[in-house]
C-alpha positions in Angstrom: 0.1 -0.1 -0.1 1.7 3.4 -1.0 2.8 5.7 2.1 -0.5 8.0 3.0 2.0 10.6 4.4 3.6 11.0 0.8 0.7 11.7 -0.8 0.6 15.4 -0.2 4.1 15.7 -0.9 3.5 13.7 -4.2 0.6 16.3 -4.9 3.1 19.3 -4.2 5.3 18.1 -6.7 2.5 17.5 -9.5 1.4 21.3 -9.1 2.1 23.3 -12.0 4.6 26.2 -11.8 1.6 29.2 -11.3 0.0 27.1 -9.1 3.1 26.9 -7.1 3.3 30.6 -7.1 0.0 31.2 -6.5 -0.1 28.5 -3.4 3.0 30.1 -2.1 2.1 34.1 -2.4 -1.5 32.7 -0.4 0.6 31.2 2.4 2.8 34.1 2.6 0.3 36.6 2.1 -2.0 34.9 4.7 0.6 34.2 7.2 1.8 38.3 7.4 -2.2 39.4 7.2 -2.9 37.2 10.4 0.6 38.3 12.0 -0.9 42.0 11.3 -4.3 41.2 12.6 -2.8 39.6 15.7 0.0 42.0 16.3 -1.4 45.3 15.8 -4.4 45.3 18.2 -2.1 44.1 20.8 0.5 46.8 20.1 -2.6 49.5 19.9 -3.9 48.5 23.2 -0.6 48.8 24.8 -0.2 52.2 23.5 -3.6 53.0 24.7 -3.0 51.7 28.1 0.5 53.6 28.4 -1.2 57.0 26.9 -4.2 56.5 30.0 -1.3 55.9 32.8 0.5 59.1 31.3 -3.0 60.9 31.7 -3.3 59.4 35.4 0.3 60.3 36.1 -1.4 63.9 35.7 -3.8 63.2 38.0 -1.4 61.9 41.0 0.9 64.7 40.9 -2.0 67.1 41.2 -3.7 64.6 44.2 -0.3 64.8 45.5 -0.3 68.4 45.3 -3.7 69.4 47.1 -3.1 66.1 49.9 -2.7 67.4 53.3 -2.1 65.4 56.8 -2.3 66.0 60.4 0.2 64.5 62.9 -2.7 62.0 63.6 -3.0 60.6 59.6 -6.0 62.3 59.0 -6.1 62.9 55.3 -7.6 65.6 53.4 -7.9 68.0 50.1 -6.7 71.5 50.1 -8.7 72.4 47.0 -11.1 70.1 44.5 -9.2 68.6 41.5 -9.7 70.1 38.3 -11.4 67.0 36.6 -15.2 67.1 37.6 -15.2 63.5 37.3 -13.5 62.9 40.5 -16.6 64.4 41.8 -19.4 62.5 39.9 -21.0 59.2 41.3 -19.7 56.1 39.4 -18.1 58.4 36.6 -15.3 55.9 36.2 -12.3 57.7 37.4 -11.3 57.1 40.8 -8.5 58.1 43.1 -8.1 57.2 47.1 -5.0 57.9 49.7 -4.8 55.7 52.7 -2.7 55.8 55.9 -2.9 53.4 58.4 -5.5 55.2 60.5 -7.3 57.2 57.5 -9.3 56.9 54.0 -9.5 59.7 51.9 -11.3 59.1 48.4 -12.8 60.6 45.7 -16.9 61.4 45.3 -16.7 59.2 42.6 -16.2 56.1 44.5 -19.4 57.2 46.7 -19.1 54.9 49.6 -17.0 52.1 48.4 -13.5 51.8 47.4 -10.7 50.3 44.8 -10.9 46.8 45.5 -8.3 44.0 44.2 -10.0 40.7 43.0 -9.2 37.4 40.9 -5.5 35.7 40.9 -4.1 38.5 38.5 -5.3 41.3 41.6 -7.0 43.0 38.7 -8.3 46.2 40.4 -11.8 47.3 40.2 -13.7 50.2 40.7 -17.2 51.2 42.4 -19.4 49.7 39.6 -17.4 46.4 39.8 -15.6 47.6 36.5 -12.2 46.8 35.8 -9.7 49.6 36.2 -6.5 50.4 34.6 -4.4 51.9 38.1 -1.3 53.8 38.6 -0.1 53.3 43.0 2.4 55.7 44.2 3.9 56.0 48.2 3.8 59.5 49.1 5.5 60.8 52.1 4.9 64.6 53.7 6.7 66.5 56.4 4.0 66.5 58.6 3.6 62.4 58.8 5.8 60.0 59.5 4.4 57.2 57.7 4.0 56.4 54.0 0.3 57.6 52.0 -0.8 55.0 49.7 -2.4 57.0 46.4 -4.3 55.0 44.0 -5.9 56.6 40.8 -7.8 54.5 38.7 -10.1 54.7 35.4 -12.4 52.2 33.9 -10.8 50.3 31.0 -14.2 49.5 28.8 -13.7 52.6 27.0 -10.5 51.3 25.6 -11.6 47.9 25.1 -14.7 49.4 22.7 -12.5 51.2 21.1 -10.1 48.6 20.6 -13.0 46.6 19.4 -13.8 49.3 17.1 -10.5 49.5 15.7 -10.0 45.6 15.0 -13.4 45.6 13.0 -11.8 48.3 10.9 -8.5 46.7 11.0 -9.7 43.1 9.5 -12.0 45.1 7.0 -8.5 47.1 5.8 -6.7 43.7 6.3 -9.0 41.6 4.0 -8.9 44.6 1.2 -5.6 44.5 1.7 -4.8 40.8 0.9 -7.2 41.1 -1.8 -5.5 43.6 -3.4 -2.0 42.2 -3.0 -3.4 39.1 -4.2 -4.4 40.6 -7.5 -1.3 42.3 -8.1 0.6 39.1 -6.9 -1.5 37.2 -9.5 -1.2 39.5 -12.4 2.6 39.5 -11.7 2.6 35.8 -12.0 0.4 35.7 -15.3 3.0 38.3 -16.7 5.8 36.8 -15.6 4.5 33.7 -17.2 3.6 35.2 -20.4 6.6 33.9 -21.7 5.9 30.1 -21.3 1.9 30.7 -22.6 3.3 32.0 -25.5 6.1 28.8 -26.0 2.9 27.1 -25.3 1.3 28.1 -28.4 4.1 28.4 -30.8 4.5 24.7 -29.9 0.7 23.7 -30.6 1.3 26.0 -34.0 4.7 23.6 -34.6 2.9 20.4 -34.1 0.5 21.6 -36.6 2.7 22.3 -39.1 2.4 25.9 -39.2 5.9 26.7 -38.3 9.3 25.0 -38.8 10.8 26.9 -36.0 10.1 29.1 -32.8 10.6 32.4 -32.3 13.8 33.8 -30.8 12.2 36.7 -28.7 12.2 35.1 -25.2 13.8 36.8 -22.2 17.3 35.8 -21.6 16.3 33.1 -18.8 14.8 31.2 -21.6 16.5 32.4 -24.2 19.2 29.4 -24.5 16.4 26.9 -24.2 14.2 28.0 -27.2 18.1 28.1 -29.2 18.6 24.7 -28.2 14.9 23.4 -29.1 15.4 25.1 -32.6 19.0 23.6 -32.7 17.6 20.3 -31.9 14.4 20.7 -34.4 16.9 22.1 -37.5 19.1 18.5 -36.5 16.1 16.4 -36.7 14.8 17.9 -40.1 18.4 17.6 -41.4 18.8 13.8 -40.5 15.5 13.4 -41.8 16.5 14.7 -45.5 19.9 13.1 -45.0 18.1 9.7 -44.5 15.6 10.4 -47.5 18.9 11.2 -49.9 20.7 8.3 -48.7 17.6 5.9 -49.3 17.2 7.5 -53.0 20.8 7.3 -53.6 20.6 3.6 -52.6 17.4 2.9 -54.7 18.8 4.2 -58.0 22.1 2.8 -57.3 20.1 -0.5 -57.1 17.5 -0.2 -59.8 20.3 -0.6 -62.5 21.3 -4.0 -62.0 18.0 -4.9 -60.9 17.0 -3.8 -64.5 19.8 -5.9 -65.8 18.8 -9.0 -64.0 15.5 -8.6 -65.1 16.5 -8.4 -68.8 18.8 -11.5 -68.2 15.6 -13.3 -66.7 13.7 -12.6 -69.5 16.3 -14.3 -72.0 16.2 -17.7 -70.0 13.7 -20.4 -70.1 10.0 -19.4 -69.2 10.0 -22.2 -66.3 13.2 -20.0 -64.8 11.4 -16.8 -65.6 8.8 -17.6 -63.7 10.9 -19.0 -60.7 13.6 -16.0 -60.6 10.4 -13.1 -61.4 9.2 -13.7 -58.2 12.0 -12.5 -55.9 13.0 -10.3 -58.4 9.3 -8.3 -58.1 9.8 -9.0 -54.1 13.3 -7.0 -54.1 11.9 -4.2 -56.4 8.3 -4.0 -53.9 11.0 -3.5 -51.1 12.9 -0.6 -52.8 9.7 1.3 -53.7 8.3 0.6 -50.1 11.3 1.6 -48.3 11.9 4.6 -50.7 8.6 5.8 -50.7 8.8 5.7 -46.4 12.0 7.7 -46.4 10.2 10.3 -48.9 7.3 10.7 -46.8 9.3 10.7 -43.4 11.5 13.6 -44.8 8.7 15.8 -45.9 6.6 14.4 -42.3 6.1 16.9 -39.2 6.6 14.1 -36.4 5.1 16.4 -34.1 1.4 17.1 -35.9 0.4 13.8 -37.0 -2.3 12.3 -35.9 -4.8 8.9 -36.6 -7.7 7.1 -35.6 -7.0 3.3 -34.7 -10.6 2.6 -34.2 -11.2 4.0 -38.1 -8.2 2.6 -39.4 -9.4 -0.8 -38.2 -12.7 -1.0 -40.0 -11.7 0.3 -43.4 -8.9 -2.4 -43.4 -10.9 -5.4 -42.1 -13.3 -4.3 -44.7 -11.0 -4.9 -47.1 -9.8 -8.0 -45.6 -13.3 -9.4 -45.2 -13.3 -9.5 -49.4 -9.6 -10.7 -49.6 -10.4 -13.6 -46.8 -14.0 -14.2 -47.6 -13.9 -18.1 -48.1 -12.7 -18.2 -44.2 -15.8 -16.5 -42.7 -13.7 -14.6 -40.4 -15.8 -12.4 -37.7 -13.8 -9.2 -36.4 -14.8 -7.5 -33.4 -13.9 -4.1 -33.2 -14.2 -2.6 -29.7 -12.0 0.4 -29.9 -13.3 3.8 -28.6 -13.7 6.0 -31.7 -12.5 9.3 -29.8 -8.8 7.9 -29.1 -6.4 9.3 -31.3 -2.7 7.4 -31.7 0.4 10.0 -32.5 1.1 7.9 -35.8 1.3 8.8 -39.2 -2.2 7.5 -40.9 -0.1 5.3 -43.5 2.1 4.1 -41.2 -0.4 2.9 -39.3 -2.0 1.4 -41.8 0.8 -0.5 -42.2 1.3 -1.6 -38.8 -2.6 -3.1 -37.8 -2.9 -4.2 -41.6 0.1 -6.6 -40.8 -1.5 -7.7 -37.6 -4.9 -8.1 -39.1 -3.5 -9.9 -41.8 -1.9 -12.1 -39.4 -5.2 -12.7 -37.5 -7.3 -13.4 -40.9 -4.7 -16.2 -42.0 -4.5 -18.1 -39.0 -7.6 -17.3 -36.8 -10.7 -19.9 -37.0 -13.6 -17.6 -36.7 -12.8 -14.6 -34.8 -10.4 -11.9 -34.3 -10.9 -9.3 -31.4 -9.3 -5.5 -31.1 -9.5 -3.6 -28.3 -7.3 -1.5 -26.0 -6.0 -0.5 -22.7 -5.2 3.2 -21.6 -2.4 4.5 -19.7 -1.4 8.2 -19.1 0.0 8.8 -22.0 -0.1 5.7 -24.4 -2.5 3.6 -25.5 -2.1 -0.4 -26.1 -4.0 -1.5 -29.0 -4.1 -5.3 -28.7 -5.7 -7.8 -31.5 -6.1 -11.3 -30.6 -7.9 -14.9 -32.6 -8.6 -17.8 -31.8 -6.1 -19.4 -34.3 -3.5 -22.1 -33.4 -1.0 -20.0 -32.2 2.5 -19.7 -31.8 4.2 -21.7 -29.2 5.7 -19.9 -26.4 9.4 -20.5 -27.3 8.9 -19.4 -30.6 7.0 -15.6 -29.8 10.1 -14.1 -29.7 11.5 -15.4 -32.9 8.6 -14.3 -35.5 9.6 -10.4 -34.6 13.0 -11.6 -36.5 13.4 -10.1 -40.3 12.5 -12.7 -42.5 11.6 -15.6 -39.7 9.0 -17.5 -41.2 7.5 -20.5 -39.1 5.2 -22.0 -41.9 6.8 -22.1 -45.0 3.6 -23.3 -46.9 1.8 -19.6 -46.1 2.6 -16.9 -48.7 4.5 -13.9 -47.3 8.2 -12.8 -46.8 8.5 -12.9 -43.3 8.8 -9.2 -43.0 5.4 -8.4 -41.4 5.7 -8.5 -37.7 9.5 -7.3 -38.0 8.2 -4.3 -40.0 5.6 -3.7 -37.3 8.2 -3.6 -35.0 10.5 -1.2 -36.2 7.9 1.0 -37.4 6.2 0.8 -33.5 9.8 1.5 -32.0 10.5 4.9 -34.7 7.1 6.0 -33.1 8.9 5.4 -29.7 6.2 2.3 -29.3 6.5 -1.4 -28.4 5.2 -4.5 -30.2 4.4 -7.4 -27.9 3.4 -10.9 -28.3 2.0 -14.1 -26.4 -0.7 -16.5 -25.6 -4.4 -15.2 -26.1 -6.9 -16.4 -23.9 -8.9 -17.0 -26.7 -6.4 -20.1 -27.9 -4.5 -17.9 -30.7 -2.0 -14.9 -30.7 -2.1 -12.1 -28.8 -0.8 -8.9 -30.0 -0.2 -5.8 -27.9 1.0 -2.8 -29.9 1.7 0.1 -27.5 1.7 3.7 -29.1 1.8 7.2 -27.5 -1.3 9.5 -27.5 -2.0 12.3 -29.6 -2.2 15.5 -28.1 -3.5 17.5 -30.8 
């Protein structure tokens, strides 16, 4: 069983470059926004508390300046404080001063006092509201002991202001997230636009509308474009050279072959009949391979496409007439929507050889079907004939090998199929069929056009 822990990593590796950049941007931006959403309110709260304590410090200095004490420790204020909230009951702004024998407090506390509650010993006011406090020990000349002064203010207005700020902050951060992400996406699209252009050019190249790629690309991928163009040029040059070599070889063989044919005509009729067949076979092979070389030289391999289902139907109709006396039934189960990256005449040659083999040896039925994987199509042709012994399956693909000399043929059929499949980066495999005969599996790449 696959390791489940590796599945997310495998999924990440299969992401496109654009998806990776977008994912990285979203993760980074989300982390920054969350950090800002948590850090900014904390910093603002600390600033507001520090500012409030600065105001309390001013009140503390005013109270200390107005506070009087006699030798018994009795406390009183020489004058009323400047902030009227100290005189208004339950206003939320309080002060108290105490000695060992006396307590003086603001009218705003009424008959209560500032109390400390909870594990954190937070201070609470007259309405049992949590306070921000400032404490100080004051020493006056007329009294020997310390005077403890506490100034406190209701924390709720700060919290209320902070909650309003947090709501506005998250709205701003949300808009900032959307705006920055949009800019990043536009930047990614713009940065990857050369790759989009390259994809379009490759599509035109596959379609045969172009022979090379444009050189107008950023310097980061210009070397890649140059190498691709060089590879395409080298490929076309090799095909042209192969076509010329095949043509030269054909012309070099035609003259001595014509001489041989003329010499054969001077021989006895029986000898002529015996020699004409192999000479004509040689001529057919020369014409066939010359035609293939010419076709390869002019063909754009990136744009080829053929439909196996259609070709099987077309070829089987011809074989039904040729082998009518054998009464063979062919069942074509291929999907009509599937295409292979093979030139049509080459696919006809491969399928034709395999079907002809089936029509020759099947007892009554040939079945054609397929299986798929990510990039390939496995065309399977099997029959209910006598089949081939397991030990000889690898031999029949070799050039010129024939297991039954009584059946007409050159022995090149399966070898040609194997070589042609190999030229398209494919494969021909032979094995015993469950129907009893031969099972030929032709693996070819799927067309992307």
